Structures are given as structure tokens and as C-alpha cells.
C-alpha positions as CSV (number, residue, x, y, z in Angstrom):
1,M,0.1,-48.5,2.5
2,D,-1.4,-48.4,-0.7
3,K,-4.8,-49.2,0.3
4,K,-4.5,-46.0,2.5
5,K,-3.4,-44.0,-0.2
6,M,-6.2,-45.2,-2.3
7,A,-8.8,-44.5,0.3
8,A,-7.6,-41.0,0.6
9,A,-7.9,-40.5,-3.1
10,M,-11.5,-41.7,-3.2
11,A,-12.4,-39.8,-0.3
12,A,-11.0,-36.6,-1.8
13,V,-12.7,-37.3,-5.4
14,Y,-16.0,-38.0,-3.4
15,M,-15.8,-34.9,-1.5
16,H,-14.9,-32.7,-4.6
17,I,-17.8,-34.3,-6.5
18,R,-20.2,-33.7,-3.4
19,T,-19.2,-30.2,-3.1
20,G,-19.8,-29.6,-7.0
21,E,-23.3,-31.0,-6.5
22,E,-24.1,-28.9,-3.3
23,A,-23.0,-25.7,-4.9
24,A,-25.2,-26.7,-8.1
25,A,-28.1,-27.3,-6.0
26,A,-27.6,-24.1,-4.0
27,A,-27.3,-22.0,-7.4
28,A,-30.5,-23.7,-8.6
29,Q,-32.5,-22.6,-5.5
30,M,-31.3,-18.9,-5.5
31,P,-33.6,-16.3,-7.3
32,A,-32.3,-14.7,-10.4
33,E,-31.2,-11.3,-9.7
34,P,-32.4,-8.2,-11.6
35,V,-30.0,-6.6,-14.0
36,A,-28.3,-3.7,-12.1
37,E,-27.7,-0.5,-13.8
38,P,-23.9,0.2,-14.4
39,P,-22.1,2.3,-12.2
40,A,-21.9,6.0,-13.0
41,P,-18.7,7.0,-15.1
42,D,-17.1,8.8,-11.8
43,Q,-17.3,5.3,-9.8
44,V,-15.6,3.4,-12.5
45,F,-12.2,2.1,-11.3
46,Q,-9.2,3.5,-13.0
47,M,-6.0,1.4,-13.4
48,N,-2.8,2.8,-12.0
49,A,-0.3,2.0,-14.6
50,W,2.7,3.2,-13.0
51,G,2.0,1.2,-9.7
52,L,1.3,-1.9,-11.7
53,S,4.7,-1.8,-13.6
54,G,6.5,-1.0,-10.3
55,R,4.7,-4.2,-8.5
56,Q,5.8,-6.1,-11.6
57,A,9.3,-5.2,-11.5
58,M,9.4,-6.1,-7.9
59,M,7.9,-9.4,-8.3
60,N,10.4,-10.0,-11.3
61,A,13.3,-9.1,-9.0
62,N,12.1,-11.6,-6.4
63,T,11.8,-14.2,-8.9
64,M,15.4,-13.7,-10.1
65,M,16.8,-13.7,-6.4
66,Q,14.9,-16.9,-5.9
67,L,16.3,-18.5,-8.7
68,R,19.6,-17.4,-7.8
69,M,20.6,-15.4,-10.9
70,F,22.3,-12.6,-8.9
71,K,25.5,-13.9,-7.6
């Protein structure tokens, strides 16, 4: 069984290295893109602080329930 695990680990490492090499080769072949001009002020994303804090509160409540803090 140890040989199977070692073979699987070696195959995973090999695929990880190979994927990285392929990504580097693809990035080297892509032409450099010209610098785009910044978006107009009306197109800039505005963060919704109220919505973000509400989402964070819901996530915290879910975490507390998962940790069984409420009994």
C-alpha cells in the first residue's frame, strides 16, 4: 500500500510541476498588453459597508452555530 501512496504522491508532484511549466510557457508566448486608461470616476466600484457588515455578521453567526456555542 505504501508503494501506491508514494506513486500517487510522485504523480501529483509531477503534474503540479508540469502545470506550472506549461503556465509559464503560455505566459511567455502571450504578447504584452498595452496599458489601458483608468476607468471613469462614475464607473469605479463603490463598496457597500452596510451590506458587507451584515454579511460578516451572518458568517460569524453560522460559525458560532457550527462550533455549538449556542445551546
